[in-house]
C-alpha positions in Angstrom: -0.9 3.5 9.2 -2.8 0.9 11.2 -6.1 2.5 10.2 -5.1 2.5 6.5 -4.2 -1.2 6.7 -7.6 -2.0 8.3 -9.5 -0.1 5.5 -7.4 -1.7 2.7 -7.6 -5.2 4.2 -11.4 -4.8 4.3 -11.7 -3.5 0.8 -9.3 -6.2 -0.5 -11.8 -8.9 0.6 -14.6 -7.1 -1.3 -12.3 -6.7 -4.3 -11.3 -10.3 -4.3 -15.0 -11.4 -4.3 -15.7 -9.1 -7.3 -12.5 -10.1 -9.2 -12.7 -13.9 -8.8 -15.7 -14.6 -11.0 -14.5 -12.1 -13.5 -11.1 -13.8 -13.8 -12.8 -17.2 -14.3 -15.5 -15.9 -16.7 -13.1 -14.0 -19.0 -10.8 -17.0 -19.3 -13.7 -19.2 -20.1 -15.1 -16.7 -22.7 -11.6 -16.4 -24.2 -11.4 -20.2 -24.7 -8.2 -20.1 -22.8 -7.2 -22.4 -19.9 -9.3 -21.4 -16.8 -6.2 -21.0 -14.6 -4.8 -18.4 -17.1 -7.5 -16.0 -16.0 -6.6 -16.4 -12.3 -2.9 -16.0 -13.0 -3.6 -12.7 -14.8 -5.7 -11.6 -11.8 -2.9 -12.5 -9.4 -0.2 -10.7 -11.4 -2.5 -7.7 -11.9 -3.0 -7.4 -8.2 0.5 -8.1 -6.9 2.9 -7.1 -9.7 1.0 -4.2 -11.3 -0.3 -3.1 -7.9 3.3 -2.8 -6.6 4.7 -0.9 -9.6 1.6 1.3 -10.3 1.4 4.9 -9.1 -2.3 4.6 -8.6 -3.8 4.3 -5.1 -7.1 2.8 -6.4 -6.6 1.2 -9.9 -6.9 -2.6 -10.0 -5.7 -4.7 -12.9 -6.5 -8.1 -14.3 -7.9 -9.9 -17.4 -10.4 -7.6 -19.2 -13.5 -8.4 -21.2 -12.4 -5.9 -23.8 -9.5 -8.2 -24.9 -11.7 -11.3 -25.2 -12.2 -11.2 -28.9 -8.5 -10.4 -29.5 -7.6 -13.5 -27.4 -10.0 -15.8 -29.2 -8.7 -14.6 -32.6 -5.1 -15.0 -31.5 -5.6 -18.5 -30.3 -7.3 -19.4 -33.6 -4.5 -17.9 -35.7 -1.5 -19.2 -33.7 -0.4 -22.8 -33.5 -0.9 -23.2 -29.7 -1.4 -21.4 -26.4 2.4 -21.2 -25.8 2.8 -19.0 -28.9 0.0 -16.8 -27.6 1.8 -16.4 -24.4 4.8 -15.1 -26.3 2.6 -12.4 -27.9 1.5 -11.4 -24.3 5.2 -11.1 -23.3 6.0 -9.0 -26.3 2.9 -6.8 -25.7 4.2 -6.0 -22.3 7.5 -5.0 -23.9 5.7 -2.7 -26.2 3.9 -1.1 -23.3 7.2 -0.6 -21.5 8.4 1.3 -24.6 5.2 3.3 -24.7 5.8 4.4 -21.1 9.3 5.6 -22.0 7.9 7.5 -25.0 5.5 9.3 -22.6 2.4 8.0 -24.5 0.4 8.2 -21.3 -0.5 11.8 -22.3 -3.1 10.4 -24.7 -5.4 9.8 -21.8 -5.7 13.5 -21.1 -7.4 14.0 -24.5 -10.5 12.0 -23.4 -13.4 14.4 -22.6 -14.8 14.4 -19.1 -18.4 13.7 -20.5 -17.1 10.5 -22.1 -15.4 9.3 -18.9 -18.6 10.0 -16.9 -20.6 8.2 -19.5 -18.2 5.2 -19.4 -18.6 4.9 -15.6 -22.4 5.0 -15.8 -22.6 2.6 -18.7 -20.3 0.1 -16.9 -22.6 0.4 -13.9 -25.7 -0.3 -16.0 -24.0 -3.2 -17.8 -23.1 -4.7 -14.4 -26.7 -4.6 -13.4 -28.1 -5.8 -16.7 -25.6 -8.6 -17.2 -25.8 -9.8 -13.6 -29.6 -10.0 -13.5 -29.6 -13.4 -15.3 -27.1 -14.8 -12.8 -29.2 -13.5 -9.9 -32.1 -15.4 -11.5 -30.0 -18.6 -11.7 -29.5 -18.4 -15.5 -25.7 -18.8 -15.7 -25.0 -19.3 -19.4 -23.3 -16.0 -20.3 -19.7 -15.6 -19.0 -19.0 -13.3 -16.0 -17.6 -10.0 -17.0 -19.2 -9.8 -20.5 -19.5 -6.2 -21.7 -20.7 -6.7 -25.3 -24.3 -6.2 -26.4 -24.2 -9.2 -28.7 -23.2 -12.3 -26.6 -21.3 -15.4 -27.5 -24.3 -17.5 -26.7 -26.3 -15.9 -29.6 -28.4 -13.7 -27.3 -28.0 -10.0 -26.3 -28.0 -8.1 -23.1 -31.8 -7.8 -23.0 -32.9 -11.2 -24.5 -30.6 -12.9 -21.9 -32.8 -11.3 -19.2 -36.0 -12.5 -21.0 -34.8 -16.1 -21.1 -33.6 -15.9 -17.5 -37.1 -15.0 -16.4 -38.5 -17.9 -18.4 -36.2 -20.3 -16.6 -36.0 -18.7 -13.2 -34.3 -20.7 -10.4 -36.1 -19.7 -7.1 -33.2 -20.9 -5.0 -30.9 -18.4 -6.7 -33.5 -15.7 -6.6 -33.8 -16.0 -2.8 -30.1 -15.9 -2.3 -29.7 -12.8 -4.6 -32.6 -10.9 -2.9 -31.4 -11.6 0.6 -27.9 -10.7 -0.4 -29.0 -7.3 -1.9 -31.0 -6.5 1.3 -27.8 -7.1 3.3 -25.7 -5.0 1.0 -28.1 -2.1 1.1 -28.9 -2.3 4.8 -25.3 -2.8 5.9 -24.4 0.8 5.1 -27.3 2.4 6.9 -26.7 5.0 9.6 -28.4 2.9 12.3 -26.1 -0.1 11.7 -23.0 2.1 11.2 -23.0 3.0 14.9 -21.9 -0.6 15.8 -18.2 -1.5 15.2 -19.1 -5.0 13.8 -20.9 -3.5 10.8 -18.0 -1.1 10.2 -15.3 -3.7 10.4 -16.9 -6.7 8.6 -17.5 -6.2 4.9 -21.1 -6.9 3.9 -19.9 -8.8 0.8 -18.3 -11.4 3.0 -21.6 -11.9 4.9 -23.3 -12.3 1.6 -21.0 -15.0 0.5 -21.4 -16.9 3.8 -25.2 -16.5 3.6 -25.1 -17.9 0.0 -23.1 -20.9 1.1 -25.3 -21.5 4.1 -28.6 -21.2 2.3 -27.5 -23.5 -0.4 -26.5 -26.1 2.2 -30.0 -25.8 3.7 -31.4 -26.3 0.2 -29.4 -29.5 -0.3 -30.6 -30.9 3.0 -34.2 -29.8 3.0 -35.2 -28.4 -0.4 -33.2 -30.3 -3.0 -35.3 -28.9 -5.9 -33.9 -25.4 -5.0 -30.3 -26.5 -4.5 -27.6 -24.9 -6.7 -24.9 -27.1 -8.1 -22.6 -27.5 -11.1 -22.2 -24.3 -13.2 -24.4 -22.4 -10.7 -21.4 -22.4 -8.3 -17.9 -21.0 -8.6 -15.4 -23.2 -10.3 -11.9 -22.2 -9.3 -9.2 -24.6 -10.6 -6.7 -25.8 -8.0 -2.9 -25.8 -8.6 -1.6 -29.3 -7.8 1.1 -31.6 -9.1 -0.9 -32.5 -12.2 -1.5 -28.9 -13.0 2.1 -28.0 -12.6 3.2 -30.9 -14.9 1.2 -29.4 -17.8 1.9 -25.7 -17.1 2.1 -23.4 -20.1 5.1 -21.2 -20.8 5.8 -18.9 -23.8 7.3 -20.6 -26.9 10.2 -18.4 -28.0 10.6 -20.6 -31.1 7.7 -18.6 -32.5 9.6 -15.3 -32.2 9.8 -15.2 -36.0 6.1 -15.7 -36.5 4.6 -12.4 -37.9 1.2 -13.3 -36.5 2.8 -13.2 -33.0 4.1 -9.7 -33.5 0.8 -8.5 -35.0 -1.1 -9.9 -32.1 1.4 -8.4 -29.6 1.0 -4.9 -31.1 -2.8 -5.2 -31.0 -2.8 -6.4 -27.4 -0.4 -3.6 -26.4 -2.5 -0.9 -28.1 -6.0 -2.0 -26.9 -4.7 -2.8 -23.4 -3.0 0.6 -23.1 -6.1 2.5 -24.3 -8.3 0.6 -21.9 -5.8 1.2 -19.1 -5.7 5.0 -19.7 -9.5 5.1 -19.8 -9.7 3.2 -16.6 -7.2 5.3 -14.6 -8.9 8.5 -15.8 -12.3 7.0 -14.6 -10.7 5.8 -11.3 -9.2 9.2 -10.6 -12.6 10.7 -11.2 -14.3 8.6 -8.5 -11.3 8.6 -6.0 -12.6 10.3 -2.9 -9.2 11.9 -2.3 -9.0 13.2 -6.0 -5.5 11.9 -6.5 -4.0 11.8 -10.0 -2.4 8.6 -11.4 0.9 9.1 -13.3 -0.1 7.7 -16.7 3.3 6.8 -18.0 4.2 5.0 -14.8 0.9 3.1 -15.1 1.9 2.0 -18.7 5.2 0.8 -17.2 3.4 -1.2 -14.5 1.1 -2.7 -17.1 4.0 -3.6 -19.3 5.8 -5.4 -16.5 2.5 -7.1 -15.6 1.9 -8.4 -19.1 5.5 -9.6 -19.4 5.2 -11.5 -16.1 1.7 -12.8 -16.9 2.9 -14.1 -20.3 5.9 -15.8 -18.8 3.7 -17.6 -16.1 0.9 -18.7 -18.4 -1.6 -15.8 -17.8 -4.0 -13.8 -20.0 -3.2 -10.2 -21.0 -3.8 -7.6 -18.3 -5.3 -4.1 -18.2 -6.5 -1.7 -15.6 -10.2 -2.6 -15.2 -12.8 0.0 -14.2 -15.2 -2.6 -12.6 -12.6 -3.7 -10.1 -11.3 -0.2 -9.6 -14.8 1.2 -8.8 -15.5 -1.8 -6.5 -12.2 -1.0 -4.8 -13.1 2.7 -4.3 -16.6 2.0 -3.1 -15.3 -0.5 -0.6 -13.2 2.2 1.0 -9.7 1.4 -0.2 -7.1 4.1 0.8 -3.9 2.8 -0.9 -2.7 0.3 -3.5 -2.2 -2.2 -0.7 -5.8 -3.3 -1.3 -5.1 -4.3 -4.9 -2.0 -6.2 -3.9 -3.8 -8.1 -1.1 -6.6 -9.1 -3.4 -4.0 -10.6 -5.7 -2.6 -12.5 -2.7 -6.2 -13.8 -1.9 -6.5 -15.0 -5.5 -3.3 -16.9 -5.2 -4.5 -18.5 -1.9 -7.7 -19.5 -3.8 -5.9 -21.7 -6.2 -3.4 -23.0 -3.6 -5.5 -24.0 -0.6 -9.0 -22.4 -0.6 -10.4 -24.0 -3.7 -12.8 -26.5 -2.0 -14.4 -23.6 0.0 -14.5 -21.0 -2.8 -16.3 -23.5 -5.0 -19.2 -23.6 -2.6 -20.1 -19.9 -3.4 -23.3 -19.6 -5.5 -22.9 -17.3 -8.5 -26.2 -15.7 -7.4 -24.5 -14.3 -4.3 -21.6 -12.9 -6.4 -24.1 -11.5 -8.9 -25.8 -9.5 -6.0 -22.4 -8.0 -5.1 -21.8 -6.9 -8.7 -25.3 -5.5 -9.0 -24.8 -3.4 -5.9 -21.5 -2.1 -7.4 -23.2 -1.3 -10.7 -26.0 0.6 -9.0 -23.5 2.8 -7.2 -21.9 3.7 -10.5 -25.2 4.5 -12.3 -27.6 5.8 -9.7 -30.1 8.4 -10.9 -28.4 11.3 -9.0 -25.5 11.0 -11.4 -27.8 11.7 -14.4 -29.2 14.7 -12.6 -25.8 16.2 -11.9 -24.7 15.8 -15.5 -27.9 17.3 -16.8 -27.4 20.4 -14.6 -23.9 21.0 -15.9 -24.7 22.0 -19.5 -26.3 20.7 -22.6 -23.1 20.4 -24.6 -21.7 18.0 -22.0 -25.0 16.1 -21.3 -25.6 14.9 -24.9 -22.1 13.3 -25.3 -22.6 11.8 -21.9 -25.9 10.1 -22.8 -24.7 9.1 -26.3 -21.6 7.4 -24.8 -23.8 5.4 -22.4 -26.1 4.3 -25.2 -23.2 3.4 -27.6 -21.5 1.3 -24.9 -24.7 -0.5 -24.0 -25.5 -1.4 -27.6 -21.9 -2.2 -28.8 -19.0 -2.6 -26.5 -16.7 -0.5 -24.3 -14.1 0.7 -26.9 -16.6 1.3 -29.7 -18.8 3.3 -27.3 -15.8 5.4 -26.1 -14.9 6.2 -29.8 -18.5 7.2 -30.5 -18.6 9.4 -27.4 -15.3 11.1 -28.3 -16.5 11.8 -31.9 -19.8 13.3 -30.5 -17.9 15.5 -28.1 -15.7 16.7 -30.9 -18.8 17.6 -32.9 -20.1 19.7 -30.0 -16.7 21.4 -29.6 -16.7 22.3 -33.3 -20.3 23.5 -33.2 -19.6 25.6 -30.1 -16.5 27.1 -31.7 -18.4 27.7 -34.9 -21.0 29.7 -33.1 -18.7 31.8 -30.8 -15.5 32.3 -32.9 -17.1 35.1 -35.1 -19.3 37.8 -33.8 -20.8 40.9 -35.5 -21.9 44.0 -33.6 -23.7 47.0 -35.1 -24.1 50.7 -34.0 -26.1 52.5 -36.7 -23.8 52.4 -39.8 -20.8 51.2 -37.9 -20.1 47.5 -37.7 -17.6 45.5 -35.7 -16.5 42.0 -36.9 -14.7 40.3 -34.1 -12.8 37.0 -34.3 -12.5 35.0 -31.1 -10.4 32.0 -30.2 -9.6 29.9 -33.3 -11.1 30.8 -36.6 -10.8 27.8 -39.0 -12.1 27.0 -42.5 -15.3 25.7 -40.8 -16.2 29.4 -40.2 -15.7 30.4 -43.8 -19.4 30.0 -44.8 -20.6 31.9 -41.8 -18.1 34.8 -42.3 -19.1 35.2 -46.0 -22.7 35.2 -44.9 -22.0 37.9 -42.3 -20.0 40.1 -44.7 -22.8 39.9 -47.2 -25.1 41.7 -44.7 -22.8 44.8 -44.4 -24.6 47.6 -46.3 -23.1 50.1 -48.7 -21.7 53.4 -47.3 -20.9 51.9 -43.9 -17.9 51.5 -41.7 -16.5 48.1 -40.8 -13.9 47.4 -38.2 -12.3 43.9 -38.3 -10.8 43.0 -34.9 -8.7 39.8 -34.8 -6.8 40.7 -31.6 -8.7 38.0 -29.6 -8.1 35.3 -32.1 -5.3 32.7 -31.4 -5.4 31.4 -35.0 -6.9 32.6 -38.2 -7.0 30.1 -41.1 -5.7 31.2 -44.5 -9.1 30.4 -46.0 -10.6 33.0 -43.8 -7.9 35.5 -44.7 -8.6 35.0 -48.4 -12.4 35.4 -47.9 -11.9 38.7 -46.0 -9.4 39.9 -48.5 -11.9 39.3 -51.3 -14.5 41.3 -49.5 -12.0 44.1 -48.9 -11.2 44.2 -52.6 -14.8 44.6 -53.5 -15.6 47.0 -50.6 -14.2 50.1 -52.5 -16.9 49.9 -55.1 -19.6 49.8 -52.4 -18.0 52.7 -50.5 -17.5 50.6 -47.4 -14.7 52.0 -45.2 -12.7 49.1 -43.6 -10.3 49.3 -40.7 -8.3 46.4 -39.4 -7.2 45.8 -35.8 -4.8 43.0 -35.3 -1.9 41.9 -33.1 0.3 41.5 -36.2 3.2 43.9 -36.5 1.7 45.2 -39.8 -2.0 45.1 -40.3 -1.6 44.3 -44.0 0.3 41.1 -43.0 -3.1 39.6 -41.9 -5.7 41.4 -44.0 -5.5 44.0 -46.8 -6.9 47.4 -45.9 -8.9 49.6 -48.2 
């Protein structure tokens, strides 16, 4: 138990350093109070972490809900009405958990989950490159191709190169060297390198280098929006605290927004826990309905306390796993660290350069999308590899949810094609023919079956075997019956082998 706490404490520090800029960035992008993002991160860590059945999943504000939040704030009279929608969304998720809706996550193909993980990794690398170059105009945690600043994922990098900040570049490069070298076998022999997370050293290095810049190289110094900007909870903040406005309970826009948040947050959560279980080193399975319950309680609490909506987030979850987390204590501790940030640590946290945090996220992204993963997927089989690649491309050039939908549709197409090719087989031995139905034979196979039957020559014998078919569509039965009716004139002798009590109950016999 002592060993587990040590591992979880170490990973919680890493998780905190990853989650902090994302909480701030998503709140900023959502045009909501900055503190609301941190509140959501705190609740996602402590409350959801406590009630969740996952050992690795981490929750907080998600980029996938940004547009929904922006739209909701435009349509509703104030932020307090929006908070009521968050509370109601949590209630809906609670109901979904009782209706066992978590089973929906099991219908997501493995190729799509793998593609989502890799695309998130690539997005982390691509989206953090500008921050590593000192170009901090896009919000942290952005997952969409078309950005709010009018640029896209690739043009943002182009403009960052044009306006490169060498102070940020030096911090980012040295940080990446530390992150890569820290895990080497040579250094792993020393207890210091096993006990102290490299991400913490990166943050200390970033603060130290920037202090040197300020004293000796002021033209390279990072300040203002190039540094973290965590709000502090003080007496003034408490006096203007936001709570849900229950007078808006009769507003239909509140209910519509609540349903939308509940649906999207639940889908993203189910996707995230599926992906989290996939990369969990211990291959543990998260109870999906319990996760929906935990998310519901989290959103109810977040709404009551003035926070943004919460989902399970794969970026934080993957960072948690890669940092060596063993239990959900890591997620809960990171929530506690977020709370300490806004209570007592704000002056110190706001010294951290975004370039250092960008290096940490780039390192996480690389681990999710390294080339060996592509090689492994390619070796599996073609029908899996194509949906995997298309999911990645779709997410990179749209957003997470649209990319997932595209990936699922492509996977379904390959399933249908595979079933189309293998569900009906024709074998020949001289003038004897065997038409065998395998698995499910649907209306999609009708054209193929009619084409096969048209090749049966006159004066032959045909055996139709449907014993291996789990389902035969009525359209197929009609097509075969039509052939049987015409077979007498062509002197084709037809036999039927079926699991039905009476053969004629499935196909007519000549």
